[in-house]
Structure formats: C-alpha cells, structure tokens
FIKE-262932 format. One line per field, with one value per residue: residue number from 1; residue in one letter; x, y, z of N, C-alpha, C in turn. Coordinates in pm, whole numbers. Each point is the difference from the previous one (the first is absolute). Example, Ala and Ser with C-alpha at 12.3 -4.5 7.8 and 13.67 -1.06 7.14 Angstrom:
% residues 2
num	[1_2]
residuo	[a_s]
nxx	[1319_-35]
nyy	[-569_105]
nzz	[780_-72]
caxx	[-89_82]
cayy	[119_119]
cazz	[0_6]
cxx	[90_-77]
cyy	[120_109]
czz	[0_73]
This chain:
% residues 442
num	[1_2_3_4_5_6_7_8_9_10_11_12_13_14_15_16_17_18_19_20_21_22_23_24_25_26_27_28_29_30_31_32_33_34_35_36_37_38_39_40_41_42_43_44_45_46_47_48_49_50_51_52_53_54_55_56_57_58_59_60_61_62_63_64_65_66_67_68_69_70_71_72_73_74_75_76_77_78_79_80_81_82_83_84_85_86_87_88_89_90_91_92_93_94_95_96_97_98_99_100_101_102_103_104_105_106_107_108_109_110_111_112_113_114_115_116_117_118_119_120_121_122_123_124_125_126_127_128_129_130_131_132_133_134_135_136_137_138_139_140_141_142_143_144_145_146_147_148_149_150_151_152_153_154_155_156_157_158_159_160_161_162_163_164_165_166_167_168_169_170_171_172_173_174_175_176_177_178_179_180_181_182_183_184_185_186_187_188_189_190_191_192_193_194_195_196_197_198_199_200_201_202_203_204_205_206_207_208_209_210_211_212_213_214_215_216_217_218_219_220_221_222_223_224_225_226_227_228_229_230_231_232_233_234_235_236_237_238_239_240_241_242_243_244_245_246_247_248_249_250_251_252_253_254_255_256_257_258_259_260_261_262_263_264_265_266_267_268_269_270_271_272_273_274_275_276_277_278_279_280_281_282_283_284_285_286_287_288_289_290_291_292_293_294_295_296_297_298_299_300_301_302_303_304_305_306_307_308_309_310_311_312_313_314_315_316_317_318_319_320_321_322_323_324_325_326_327_328_329_330_331_332_333_334_335_336_337_338_339_340_341_342_343_344_345_346_347_348_349_350_351_352_353_354_355_356_357_358_359_360_361_362_363_364_365_366_367_368_369_370_371_372_373_374_375_376_377_378_379_380_381_382_383_384_385_386_387_388_389_390_391_392_393_394_395_396_397_398_399_400_401_402_403_404_405_406_407_408_409_410_411_412_413_414_415_416_417_418_419_420_421_422_423_424_425_426_427_428_429_430_431_432_433_434_435_436_437_438_439_440_441_442]
residuo	[m_s_l_n_p_i_a_q_e_l_n_t_i_i_k_n_a_n_p_h_l_m_e_m_f_s_k_t_g_r_r_l_y_f_p_k_g_i_l_s_q_s_a_e_a_k_q_k_a_d_p_e_f_n_a_t_i_g_i_a_t_e_n_l_h_t_m_h_l_p_s_v_m_s_f_i_d_k_e_k_i_r_p_s_e_a_l_t_y_a_p_s_f_g_i_p_d_l_r_k_t_w_k_e_a_m_y_e_k_n_p_s_l_a_g_k_s_v_s_l_p_v_v_t_n_g_i_t_h_g_i_s_v_f_a_d_m_f_l_d_p_d_d_v_v_i_f_p_d_k_m_w_g_n_n_i_l_v_m_s_v_r_g_d_a_e_i_c_n_y_p_m_f_t_s_e_g_g_f_n_v_n_a_f_a_e_r_v_r_m_e_a_d_n_n_y_k_v_v_v_f_l_n_f_p_n_n_p_t_g_y_t_i_t_e_k_e_a_d_r_i_t_e_v_l_v_g_v_a_e_k_d_t_n_i_i_a_v_t_d_d_a_y_f_g_l_r_y_e_d_a_p_i_k_e_s_l_f_s_r_l_c_d_c_h_p_r_l_l_a_v_k_l_d_g_a_t_k_e_m_f_v_w_g_l_r_v_g_f_i_t_y_g_t_r_v_v_a_g_e_h_a_p_f_y_d_a_l_e_k_k_t_a_g_n_i_r_g_t_v_s_n_a_s_h_l_s_q_r_i_v_l_k_v_l_e_s_p_d_f_k_k_e_r_a_e_k_v_a_v_l_k_g_r_a_n_r_l_k_e_l_l_t_n_p_q_y_d_d_v_w_k_m_y_p_f_n_s_g_y_f_m_c_l_q_l_k_t_v_e_a_e_t_l_r_v_h_l_l_d_k_y_r_t_g_l_i_a_t_g_k_h_d_l_r_v_a_f_s_s_v_d_e_e_r_i_e_t_l_f_e_n_i_y_k_g_i_k_d_l_e_g]
nxx	[-518_-37_112_-70_-22_-89_-36_-1_-66_-78_-16_-12_-76_-65_-13_-23_-77_-62_72_64_-62_24_115_-25_-57_-118_-66_-74_112_44_-117_30_-100_11_-129_-8_-79_-93_100_72_-112_-27_129_-6_-117_59_100_-75_-83_-106_11_-78_101_54_-32_116_-3_12_-11_-81_-46_-2_-37_62_-74_80_-83_-77_-11_-81_-72_59_-12_-110_64_14_101_-103_31_26_-106_14_-126_59_33_-129_-81_86_20_93_111_17_75_-113_-44_22_-74_-81_12_-9_-101_-52_33_-44_-108_-1_33_-97_-77_50_77_37_-129_54_-35_-88_-18_-123_-93_-100_-31_-45_-119_3_-88_96_83_-104_-70_91_-6_-130_11_89_-79_-102_74_38_-112_67_-86_28_-17_124_-64_101_-43_12_33_26_-120_-54_-98_-46_132_-23_-105_69_118_-30_-104_2_128_-9_52_127_-56_122_49_46_78_-93_9_112_76_83_-92_94_-10_-52_100_67_-108_-18_130_-1_-117_41_120_-63_-93_101_52_-130_10_-60_-101_36_-110_39_-76_12_-55_34_-58_43_-91_12_132_-21_76_88_60_126_79_69_-115_-39_121_-8_-127_35_103_-84_-96_87_54_-125_-37_115_-66_-67_-39_-119_10_-113_36_-97_-3_-52_-25_-92_101_35_112_-49_107_40_104_125_7_-134_6_35_68_-76_6_-116_35_36_-115_-53_131_-11_-92_33_53_2_-123_-2_-91_-47_-49_-75_-34_-114_-31_126_69_-125_-1_-9_-11_-118_87_85_98_45_131_32_130_63_107_79_106_-17_2_-107_25_-112_-4_-37_37_110_7_-18_80_85_-14_13_96_52_-18_56_85_17_14_74_17_51_57_-24_92_-62_-75_-106_36_27_-116_-56_64_-31_-121_2_56_-94_-59_10_-111_12_118_-47_-116_67_92_-108_-56_110_-1_-130_23_91_-86_-88_79_35_-126_-28_102_-42_-126_43_61_-125_89_-118_21_123_-77_-76_80_31_46_-65_111_-22_-17_-112_-82_-90_94_-16_96_-77_113_-108_35_-120_-61_-103_32_-47_52_110_3_-46_92_84_-54_-2_119_81_-82_110_13_60_109_-38_132_13_60_108_-46_3_-83_63_-117_114_-8_-68_104_-81_93_-102_-37_121_20_-125_23_118_-62_-93_97_67_-110_-26_127_-1_-115_52_102_-89]
nyy	[-1284_-130_-42_14_-130_37_110_-82_-84_98_43_-127_-17_113_-28_-125_60_91_-14_81_-85_-84_69_-24_-118_48_42_70_43_2_58_59_-61_-99_18_-114_30_90_85_-54_-2_124_35_-63_59_110_-50_-23_104_-71_63_-110_-37_103_-12_46_42_126_-70_52_-124_-21_-125_15_101_104_9_57_129_-39_86_-70_-125_70_48_-132_-2_-83_38_114_31_-121_-34_-120_76_34_-97_-99_-48_92_-74_-3_-97_-15_22_-130_-10_89_-60_-115_44_60_-110_-76_83_-16_-126_1_74_-92_7_97_-33_-21_-121_100_-38_12_55_-83_91_69_-32_132_65_3_97_79_-102_-4_132_-13_-98_73_106_-80_-43_128_67_28_40_117_-108_14_85_-16_122_31_128_-61_-19_-119_91_-93_6_128_-4_-73_62_129_38_-101_4_132_-19_23_92_-15_119_6_103_-7_132_-6_101_-98_-66_-64_-133_39_-72_115_70_-84_1_132_2_-84_58_116_-49_-47_116_22_-85_-112_71_14_66_-29_103_-71_114_-84_72_117_-22_133_-18_-132_-12_-51_-67_42_-64_111_66_-93_7_129_-4_-90_77_102_-65_-47_121_41_-88_32_109_-110_87_-44_-22_65_-36_88_-69_119_-102_83_84_-122_28_103_-25_128_-35_16_111_-4_-65_-108_-41_-81_87_-62_11_122_17_-86_11_126_-25_-89_114_-17_31_-43_97_-71_122_-73_20_-55_58_43_-111_-41_115_-69_128_-13_-75_87_-19_-25_14_-95_33_-107_63_-97_7_-121_-9_-78_-113_-48_67_-109_-78_75_8_-131_0_85_-75_-104_64_32_-123_-35_101_-37_-125_61_55_-11_-105_71_22_89_-109_72_93_-97_-53_123_32_-121_12_122_-42_-89_118_-42_70_-57_-52_-30_-41_-62_-42_-18_-48_-72_-25_-17_-67_-66_-3_-27_-92_-41_6_-53_-79_-17_-3_-79_-9_41_97_23_-133_43_108_-96_-83_-107_-66_-83_-72_-33_-129_-13_-107_42_41_133_68_107_66_46_111_31_-117_-25_-129_-4_119_-35_-113_67_94_-96_-60_105_43_-105_-47_23_-132_31_-56_61_-27_132_76_-42_-122_-4_-104_-31_-55_2_-103_100_58_6_-48_6_-46_-57_59_-23_-124_6_38_-90_-89_37_3_-117_-32_47_-64_-105_10_18]
nzz	[2944_12_-57_-114_9_-92_73_103_-78_-47_124_31_-106_25_128_-39_-93_76_113_-84_-82_98_-7_-129_26_-26_107_-89_-60_126_20_-115_-59_-89_30_67_95_-30_-15_98_74_-50_18_117_22_-51_73_108_16_-25_-119_-25_82_-65_125_-48_-129_45_-112_-92_-26_-133_12_116_-39_-4_103_-93_6_-95_75_99_-45_-20_106_5_-83_0_-123_64_75_52_38_-14_-106_7_40_-10_121_9_-6_129_-46_-70_-124_14_-110_61_115_-63_-74_109_67_-98_-4_130_-24_-89_83_86_-111_84_-4_-119_41_20_127_-47_76_0_-92_101_-48_-16_74_-95_-36_9_-42_-98_0_2_-91_-67_15_-32_-97_-27_24_108_95_-52_-81_-42_-79_-88_-26_-130_-1_-114_54_-25_13_-80_-18_23_-81_-86_6_-9_-75_-90_-37_18_-124_19_-79_-49_-27_-122_-27_-95_-25_-67_33_-36_70_67_11_116_-54_12_-33_-101_-26_16_-67_-91_-2_-3_-83_-71_37_-29_-103_37_-50_-127_-33_-123_-42_-110_-37_-102_-96_46_91_-16_10_-16_110_-85_97_-2_-85_-9_-5_-86_-57_14_-41_-90_-30_9_-63_-87_-6_2_-93_-54_46_-43_-95_33_-130_-12_-122_-3_-110_1_-80_54_-31_34_-67_69_-76_0_75_-43_71_17_117_-67_106_68_102_-7_-127_41_63_-92_-19_47_95_91_38_-131_31_-126_-8_-102_-13_-80_-124_-42_112_12_30_27_65_115_26_-54_-69_58_-84_122_32_90_-13_49_46_40_78_-41_132_15_-63_-45_-115_-65_104_-3_-132_-1_104_-61_-109_82_63_-115_-48_117_-20_-127_39_93_-121_-123_57_-107_-96_-77_-13_-32_91_86_-36_3_113_45_-53_52_112_-26_-21_-124_20_120_-28_-119_49_96_-87_-70_111_26_-130_20_112_-67_-98_92_58_-122_-35_115_-12_-124_44_96_-119_-18_-21_-60_8_-23_-15_-54_-62_73_-103_83_20_-125_-9_72_-7_90_86_19_63_33_23_57_-62_-48_-13_84_6_125_24_-65_66_106_-17_-29_106_78_-40_4_94_73_-2_113_48_111_-7_7_88_-64_19_-133_11_-114_-20_-68_79_53_-62_-104_-82_-84_121_-2_-118_-31_42_-50_-108_27_28_-108_-71_56_-16_-122_-8_68_-83_-95]
caxx	[-66_91_7_-57_108_45_88_125_73_52_109_118_59_61_111_110_61_55_-55_-22_-138_-89_13_-61_-147_-82_-68_-98_73_43_-118_-73_11_-110_-77_-23_-143_-91_72_74_-96_-59_101_9_-124_8_84_-45_-144_-69_-52_-143_-24_96_-80_92_33_-116_-58_-113_22_-112_49_145_58_-20_-126_18_-111_30_20_137_94_-22_100_129_9_12_94_135_6_-117_-48_89_121_-36_-93_36_107_141_76_51_133_-14_-4_135_61_32_117_114_24_52_139_81_13_90_136_23_16_116_95_98_-56_37_76_-37_-126_-98_-124_-105_-84_-135_-87_-70_-109_66_123_-37_-24_130_62_-72_44_134_-5_-49_96_134_7_-64_-7_126_107_40_-7_68_-41_44_-103_-94_-55_-142_-62_-77_90_-24_-127_11_102_9_-131_-57_94_68_144_56_57_96_35_126_-17_16_89_109_-19_38_-111_2_-50_88_46_63_-107_-57_94_0_-125_2_97_-49_-106_61_65_-98_-101_54_-57_-33_-73_24_-81_70_-108_50_-22_-57_-123_-59_90_33_145_63_143_97_74_94_-79_-47_115_29_-108_29_118_-42_-86_82_90_-74_-30_123_22_-97_-136_-87_-53_-103_-4_-122_1_-134_24_-130_10_115_6_-42_116_-2_137_96_74_-57_22_-97_-53_-42_101_-18_99_127_-11_-67_91_119_46_-103_-78_-72_-115_-56_-140_-40_-142_-24_-132_-49_-73_56_80_-85_-107_-126_-4_-114_-4_54_83_137_79_103_104_105_133_107_100_-29_122_13_-108_-50_-80_-142_-83_4_-92_-133_-52_-32_-118_-116_-35_-59_-134_-83_-45_-100_-116_-64_-48_-88_-18_76_-24_-100_38_-17_113_122_-7_24_143_76_-21_69_143_26_-34_116_-5_11_121_-9_-101_49_105_-67_-53_116_49_-89_39_132_-21_-51_110_96_-61_-3_135_30_-72_48_129_-31_53_-101_-49_103_-30_-121_13_114_-45_77_43_-89_44_-73_-124_-123_-10_113_-35_54_23_-47_89_-64_-134_-15_-59_-144_-68_2_-87_-141_-16_-1_-129_-109_8_46_-53_120_18_133_8_99_61_75_-31_36_17_-120_18_-67_-14_-2_-57_-143_-20_50_119_-34_-58_95_41_-110_0_104_-38_-100_70_77_-93_-54_102_6_-122_19_107_-56]
cayy	[-87_-107_-13_-118_-96_22_116_-45_-79_96_78_-87_-11_130_22_-87_45_134_41_143_30_-4_129_101_-9_63_-97_-68_-82_-125_-82_-34_-131_-28_-107_-123_-16_-22_8_-122_-109_15_-43_-144_-52_18_-105_-138_-20_8_136_3_-4_91_101_68_140_87_59_-77_-60_-63_-100_-4_125_115_67_142_70_32_143_31_-52_66_105_-65_-93_-133_-76_32_-13_-77_38_-50_82_137_23_-78_54_-29_-30_117_25_42_-108_-53_30_141_19_-54_84_129_-20_-14_134_78_-37_51_145_29_-108_-27_-96_-135_-74_37_-61_84_-72_9_115_-22_101_90_78_123_27_57_-114_-59_79_-32_-135_17_68_-96_-107_42_124_20_141_74_-37_109_-19_113_44_134_101_-7_-133_-19_27_-112_-78_47_-56_-145_-45_84_20_-130_-89_67_5_134_31_108_40_65_76_-93_48_95_129_-17_-62_-147_-63_41_-123_33_19_-135_-77_59_-36_-146_-29_59_-85_-130_17_3_-104_-129_-26_121_-27_103_-11_49_9_53_144_55_78_79_77_-62_-17_-129_16_-48_-119_40_25_-130_-69_64_-39_-137_2_54_-97_-116_45_6_-139_-61_45_-72_55_-64_92_-43_94_-20_68_28_5_19_59_-64_-13_124_87_79_42_-110_4_-76_-145_-78_-106_36_-13_-132_-89_21_-12_-122_-101_73_-23_-72_95_89_-60_82_-25_64_25_44_-43_28_128_99_-65_-51_98_-63_53_-47_-145_-20_-120_31_-114_21_-99_12_-50_21_-107_-109_-38_-147_-76_31_120_-27_-4_133_91_-57_44_142_12_-46_108_109_-43_1_138_30_-81_59_138_4_-138_-16_100_-38_-105_51_90_-77_-79_92_32_-117_-20_109_-30_-112_43_37_142_84_82_103_96_77_90_113_92_64_102_116_71_59_118_108_44_76_127_77_49_101_122_58_69_143_78_81_-73_-9_83_-43_-138_-85_-136_-107_-97_-113_-74_-127_-4_72_135_87_95_135_69_137_98_123_-21_-129_-98_-19_121_-9_-112_39_104_-61_-66_99_92_-63_-135_-84_-75_-50_-45_64_-106_67_141_63_-106_-24_-119_0_-136_13_-129_15_115_-27_79_130_89_27_140_79_-29_79_142_24_7_125_112_-4_58_144_56_8_97_135]
cazz	[-99_-46_-145_-66_-37_-137_8_63_-101_-100_64_12_-136_-30_91_-35_-126_22_130_6_-43_115_67_-85_1_104_86_-86_-95_63_26_-123_-62_-92_67_-74_9_-115_-127_-25_-13_-133_-95_9_-61_-144_-51_31_-4_-127_-17_31_145_69_70_93_-28_15_-120_-50_-133_-67_-96_17_-49_88_-16_-33_-63_-139_-18_40_-100_-130_-15_-7_-112_58_-80_47_145_44_133_105_2_24_111_119_86_-30_121_72_-55_-138_-98_-15_-130_-4_85_-73_-117_44_41_-122_-60_89_-35_-136_7_87_-35_104_94_-43_98_138_44_69_24_-101_37_54_-60_91_-61_-33_77_129_88_25_106_123_38_51_131_100_26_39_75_130_36_22_-92_-86_-146_-60_-134_-37_29_-110_17_-22_128_54_89_138_46_18_96_121_62_36_59_112_-18_-8_-131_0_-135_-36_-125_-110_-103_29_-66_-140_-71_3_121_112_66_129_94_20_85_134_69_27_107_126_54_37_128_107_-19_-41_-131_-76_-124_-102_-122_-120_-100_-127_-8_122_9_-109_-86_-127_-15_21_26_-97_41_106_123_47_64_129_91_40_88_131_70_37_106_127_37_51_137_82_0_-99_-101_-96_-111_-81_-130_-52_-145_-63_-134_-59_-146_-67_-1_-124_-30_11_128_113_3_-74_86_137_106_60_-59_69_144_46_53_45_137_77_80_-90_-70_-108_-25_-126_-23_-136_-40_-135_7_-92_-103_-106_-18_44_137_79_21_134_10_39_43_100_-21_102_-33_99_-1_95_72_7_-60_-134_-12_-26_119_63_-70_14_132_-13_-84_78_95_-82_-40_121_21_-101_34_117_-26_-117_-41_-124_-104_-100_-95_-137_-30_-15_-123_-113_0_-48_-142_-72_6_-91_-134_-83_-33_121_8_-104_40_114_-48_-68_102_65_-95_11_122_-25_-83_90_87_-79_-33_123_28_-100_37_125_-17_-23_112_69_118_103_115_72_54_-32_-31_61_-102_-31_-117_-8_74_-40_59_25_104_-4_127_-24_61_42_56_66_-89_22_-51_-146_-42_5_-100_-133_-16_-7_-114_-125_-5_-14_123_38_141_89_82_106_4_-127_-101_-80_-83_-129_-57_-145_-49_-31_-89_-135_-34_-64_99_106_-4_61_145_69_-16_106_126_2_13_139_88_-24_62_144_27_-20]
cxx	[100_-5_-68_114_49_95_135_86_63_115_127_72_77_124_121_73_66_-59_-29_-143_-97_7_-69_-152_-59_-57_-101_69_45_-120_-69_29_-112_-77_-22_-149_-78_78_73_-93_-66_97_13_-121_5_83_-65_-148_-52_-60_-148_-28_102_-80_84_11_-127_-33_-116_32_-131_55_153_71_-33_-136_23_-128_37_24_141_98_-22_102_141_-2_26_90_142_15_-128_-47_90_130_-31_-71_38_109_137_67_48_142_-6_-5_142_69_38_126_126_37_59_146_91_21_95_146_36_26_120_104_101_-55_41_90_-29_-136_-86_-129_-89_-89_-137_-87_-71_-106_52_120_-30_-29_132_75_-64_39_141_-1_-47_111_132_7_-77_-11_138_119_27_-8_53_-47_75_-111_-100_-56_-150_-70_-74_86_-20_-126_13_90_6_-135_-60_100_83_153_44_65_92_55_143_-24_31_106_113_-29_37_-105_3_-59_100_43_60_-107_-68_88_0_-123_0_93_-45_-107_55_69_-98_-104_67_-47_-36_-64_17_-90_71_-97_54_-64_-79_-134_15_93_25_149_41_151_87_68_94_-73_-52_112_27_-108_24_117_-35_-75_81_96_-69_-32_125_37_-112_-133_-80_-60_-108_-9_-119_12_-145_14_-128_11_118_-11_-38_114_12_136_92_64_-61_32_-112_-69_-48_118_-9_108_135_-8_-41_93_129_55_-112_-88_-77_-108_-52_-144_-41_-151_-17_-138_-34_-56_49_77_-86_-120_-137_-26_-111_-7_60_76_144_71_96_97_114_135_100_101_-36_131_22_-118_-38_-87_-149_-85_-8_-99_-145_-64_-38_-129_-127_-41_-71_-143_-94_-51_-113_-131_-78_-50_-98_-31_81_-32_-95_53_-6_116_128_0_24_147_81_-16_68_151_38_-29_124_4_34_121_-3_-101_49_104_-60_-52_112_55_-86_37_135_-12_-50_112_99_-58_-2_138_42_-63_65_141_-21_47_-102_-51_99_-33_-116_7_133_-54_87_41_-107_45_-84_-136_-115_4_129_-46_68_19_-30_85_-72_-138_-2_-83_-151_-79_-9_-93_-147_-27_-8_-132_-110_5_32_-48_111_30_141_-1_107_52_84_-31_31_17_-133_26_-84_0_-9_-54_-145_-30_62_111_-35_-61_99_43_-106_-5_102_-21_-100_68_75_-94_-60_98_5_-123_22_111_-56_-93]
cyy	[-103_-9_-127_-95_20_118_-37_-76_92_80_-81_-12_129_23_-84_45_134_56_151_37_1_131_111_-1_87_-108_-78_-95_-131_-94_-52_-142_-16_-118_-121_-34_-29_-5_-129_-119_4_-47_-151_-65_12_-109_-140_-24_0_141_11_11_82_114_80_150_86_75_-89_-53_-54_-98_2_122_115_65_149_57_31_149_44_-43_61_110_-57_-101_-141_-92_21_-16_-69_52_-46_79_145_23_-74_69_-36_-42_128_36_68_-122_-54_36_147_29_-46_90_134_-13_-16_134_88_-30_52_150_42_-107_-30_-87_-143_-65_32_-61_101_-79_4_118_-45_115_82_76_141_24_64_-110_-72_75_-33_-137_6_60_-94_-99_47_127_-8_150_56_-50_116_-40_125_24_128_100_14_-142_0_7_-119_-91_41_-60_-149_-37_80_13_-132_-85_58_-8_146_21_119_23_50_79_-89_43_88_133_-8_-77_-153_-53_26_-123_29_21_-132_-79_50_-40_-148_-33_55_-88_-136_9_-12_-112_-131_-35_133_-42_117_-27_69_-4_71_-76_52_68_90_56_-61_-20_-145_20_-57_-125_34_23_-133_-76_59_-31_-141_-8_49_-107_-123_38_3_-142_-68_43_-48_68_-70_106_-68_107_-35_77_10_27_19_47_-61_-6_126_100_67_54_-121_-10_-86_-148_-72_-105_54_-13_-137_-97_11_-47_-139_-105_61_-46_-71_94_99_-78_98_-46_78_13_50_-49_34_143_101_-64_-42_94_-59_38_-62_-150_-40_-132_43_-126_44_-117_26_-51_33_-112_-101_-50_-149_-66_50_126_-34_-7_133_96_-50_42_146_21_-41_104_115_-36_-7_138_34_-76_66_141_1_-137_-30_115_-57_-107_51_93_-78_-78_88_34_-116_-19_110_-27_-112_37_39_149_91_94_113_108_88_100_121_102_71_109_126_83_67_126_118_53_86_137_92_56_107_134_69_55_149_83_83_-67_5_77_-51_-142_-63_-140_-101_-100_-107_-64_-126_16_81_148_80_102_134_51_150_99_120_-15_-136_-93_-14_120_-3_-110_40_108_-58_-75_101_82_-69_-144_-104_-67_-52_-38_77_-108_56_146_72_-101_-31_-120_6_-144_15_-130_15_123_-29_98_137_100_41_147_90_-20_89_151_37_14_133_120_2_59_151_71_22_98_143_40]
czz	[-52_-152_-48_-39_-142_-7_59_-102_-107_59_12_-134_-33_87_-33_-127_13_128_9_-42_117_78_-78_6_110_90_-78_-96_61_25_-125_-47_-100_52_-90_-6_-127_-131_-30_-18_-138_-108_-2_-67_-152_-63_10_-17_-143_-14_38_149_79_60_100_-22_-4_-128_-46_-140_-52_-103_-8_-61_93_-28_-26_-56_-145_-24_41_-107_-138_-24_-11_-115_55_-83_49_151_47_135_113_11_38_134_129_80_-59_130_68_-48_-136_-92_-23_-132_-12_82_-73_-119_38_45_-121_-67_81_-33_-140_3_79_-20_112_113_-33_104_145_33_74_13_-125_40_55_-48_109_-77_-36_88_134_100_33_109_134_53_60_142_111_40_64_85_130_25_32_-78_-97_-148_-65_-145_-36_30_-114_-2_-24_134_59_88_144_57_31_116_130_69_44_78_115_-11_-8_-135_11_-140_-10_-129_-121_-101_56_-68_-149_-79_-5_129_114_80_136_110_34_96_143_79_35_115_134_62_42_133_118_-7_-45_-141_-67_-131_-93_-119_-114_-116_-124_-117_119_-25_121_-106_-136_-20_29_11_-114_53_115_130_56_70_137_102_53_97_139_79_44_115_137_45_57_141_91_24_-110_-90_-82_-107_-88_-129_-50_-148_-78_-143_-76_-153_-75_9_-137_-38_20_138_111_-9_-75_86_133_95_69_-52_71_146_48_53_54_135_77_84_-86_-73_-104_-24_-123_-6_-142_-44_-144_-10_-102_-115_-119_-25_31_144_84_21_135_14_28_46_109_-8_98_-56_109_-12_106_59_-2_-70_-138_-1_-3_127_72_-66_6_133_-2_-79_78_103_-76_-39_120_32_-96_32_118_-22_-117_-56_-127_-93_-104_-95_-144_-36_-23_-133_-122_-11_-55_-149_-82_-2_-98_-146_-83_-34_118_-4_-103_42_114_-44_-70_101_75_-90_5_122_-15_-84_83_88_-77_-38_120_31_-99_33_120_-8_-27_120_73_126_116_126_85_52_-40_-22_75_-109_-22_-132_-25_68_-60_29_-16_102_-26_142_-26_79_60_63_65_-84_16_-50_-151_-50_-7_-106_-140_-28_-29_-129_-132_-17_-26_135_19_148_73_93_113_-5_-132_-113_-68_-90_-125_-53_-150_-65_-44_-86_-137_-36_-57_99_109_1_65_149_72_-19_110_136_14_20_140_99_-14_58_147_41_-11_111]
C-alpha cells in the first residue's frame, strides 16, 4: 500500500527532526495522516464564505444558530453552555482552548517541565482510548510491552488481544516493600538485547496497588531507560497518569515521570496519558489527553510536534471522529473556574482520610496471619496478598455471605477500592474480609 502524500510529508518532517521516531512507529503509525478533504474545505469556508451560504459542514442550523431540540437543551444551562458549545462536533484534535489550558496546567503541576518543549495535548475519549490510539500508532504484532506484574487488566485487552503485542512482566515490589528497580532494569535490558524497540508502561499511582514511586526510584528508572537508549535501542516510555495528584504521603514523587523522561535522549520518546477522568472526578465525561516529549535532533520543535499531533488526530478521525464536545466544554469551564482547585483539594482530603484510616486499621497484628498489605500511598486502591485462601474463592464468598464486593486481581491478590467506601465504613469492610477468610479456613 502506497503512502498518502500527506503522510509522506508528515514522515519527512518527523524524520528530519528525529529519525529514531520513524523506527518507533507501527506500520499504521507511518501511514497515518490528518485528511484535508471535507474538514479543511469546511475550515476554509468558515473563514471566507458568508454564514448564510456556508453549506459545507454536516450539522443542521436555524437562523444561523445550531439547530436543537428544546427538550435536549432543557437539561443544559444555556446561559453557561450554548447549543453550539454542547451539540456540535469538536475538532478531532480536541477543543483548542481546552488543549492549551490542559498544557498550561501540566506545566503548573510539573514545575520541572519549565524550559522543556512538549507537544500540545490531543484530546482522547478517556485514557483507555488514549492507550488504544497509542497502540495503533506505535505497536506492531509481537512488539514487546513491559509492565509490572501488578497491572490494569484492560491493557491486555487493548494491546495484546486487539493489537497482538507481547506483554511481559517483572515483579513490582522487592521483599522489603519498595519498587523493584533491579527487576525492572533486568527486564528492560533483556528485551533490549532482543528487540530494536522496547515499550515500557509506567503507571503511578498504580492500579491495582495504589503505589507511587519515590524520588530515588524515579531517578533510577530514568537512569535505566537512558542507559538502554544510549546503547542504540529505541525506548518508548508511556506514563499512565490516570490517578495523578492523588498522593497521601510525603515520600511519593510529586510530578509525573514524564517530566524526567521527555527530553532525556533522542532514542527515548515519552508519551503522557492523563485526563480529567480521575483528576477532576468526572469519570463518565470521558475526556483524556495524549502528549509527546522527546529530544529533537535538528530543527524546531513546533513542526515536529505538529506532525505527531496530526498523525494522532488522524487516528482519532478514523475511529471515533472526535471526543464529546459537551464533555470537553464542561471540563474547560471547570478548569477556568476560580473554585476548582479548592473543591478538588477538598475531595483529595477525603480520600486521604480514608487511606490513613485504612493504614491505621491494618496495623492490627491479628491480620498478620491472613494477609500482607502491598505498599500503597496514593490513588484509589490498595491490595492484599492473601496467605491462606485464594482470592477468587474469597471474593465470591464475601459477596454471598457478607454482601461485600472486591476484585480478585491474581490467585492470591485482592484489590480494595477504598475510593468508593466512606471512612466510617472501612473498619466494617475489613472485618468482613477477615471473617470471610476465617470462614474459608474453617
């Protein structure tokens, strides 16, 4: 299949700025482009045609305003969000003001990004869609993707089942309870010895364990990845920052690993996946972002990142077309609200209170014989390693006898989403788990 001329043009821009990126793309990624067709003709008409005679875009209007059903807009405050901001198509790239605002917020939340150049975030339909977009652009069948053994199961469905990539693991924790950097380094170097490209997913706070690495662990991870890149292996480091900012102790890193990795080495591409989903407690709005950062070898950053953004938007255009305009508009208006930071801090404090209460309860020595608590310091979850029973058996028993719902994530691993249990009920929750284990032991 011959490449579209627009794809060829984008590839040339990328190759001239950083030739290693062309080696990282999947076959689909090299072919992707953002079409000029209807979209570019509509944009040109919007600039030059009289509004009364602009017959290019596939929406309906009345008297030059967005046609709408009054019953639909009755559920939306038209003083705050107009029909044109709620019901029309958003660009495949995302609303420009939202992309700009999210990037500004990214620099504010990650001060060490100052002076570093990264792409403008492209809006995805949630972070899961962002993972899928990434997989389309950068993963061919049998490409290696490295995860810890504690990982979100949907990654397998997106990248391995649908994308046919090979997912491999390393033990996430040491016996002492910290992040197992040595195991991580061993796996990365082993895969680098056998592949020209290695993809690493770094999910902190981690789902399912709720663990975020320390500054020292972050430095060592960076050192490992840069060391492999310096030996001529291409590295794509994906930071899945779904639960970014939900930290409950002083030890975890305050910034995303993306800040460290985005300009380390020309052979290291950092990809940041984040979103409003958990950061703003708006799960169903499905507003995520994908952002790129690497070291440009020649020329200016802007055309290079613009080409990457166009390929990304081309993928979105060819799948879901665009994310919800209404959802994006709500997120943008909330980000611009003077009350947002205060309101968010209050909700994070609620989650911190639950995490602290949970840790206090689990110091009870009666639990030592039945489970071990994996390290956690952030996010929505924590995990128990069961010592005497299997997780699935206990999960079903807890549902049947104690009407208590948990997730079995491994043979002996049980995930607890304390994010969805009020603080005053946490003690009863763990009493139920303990009694369920004792039932099964008996």
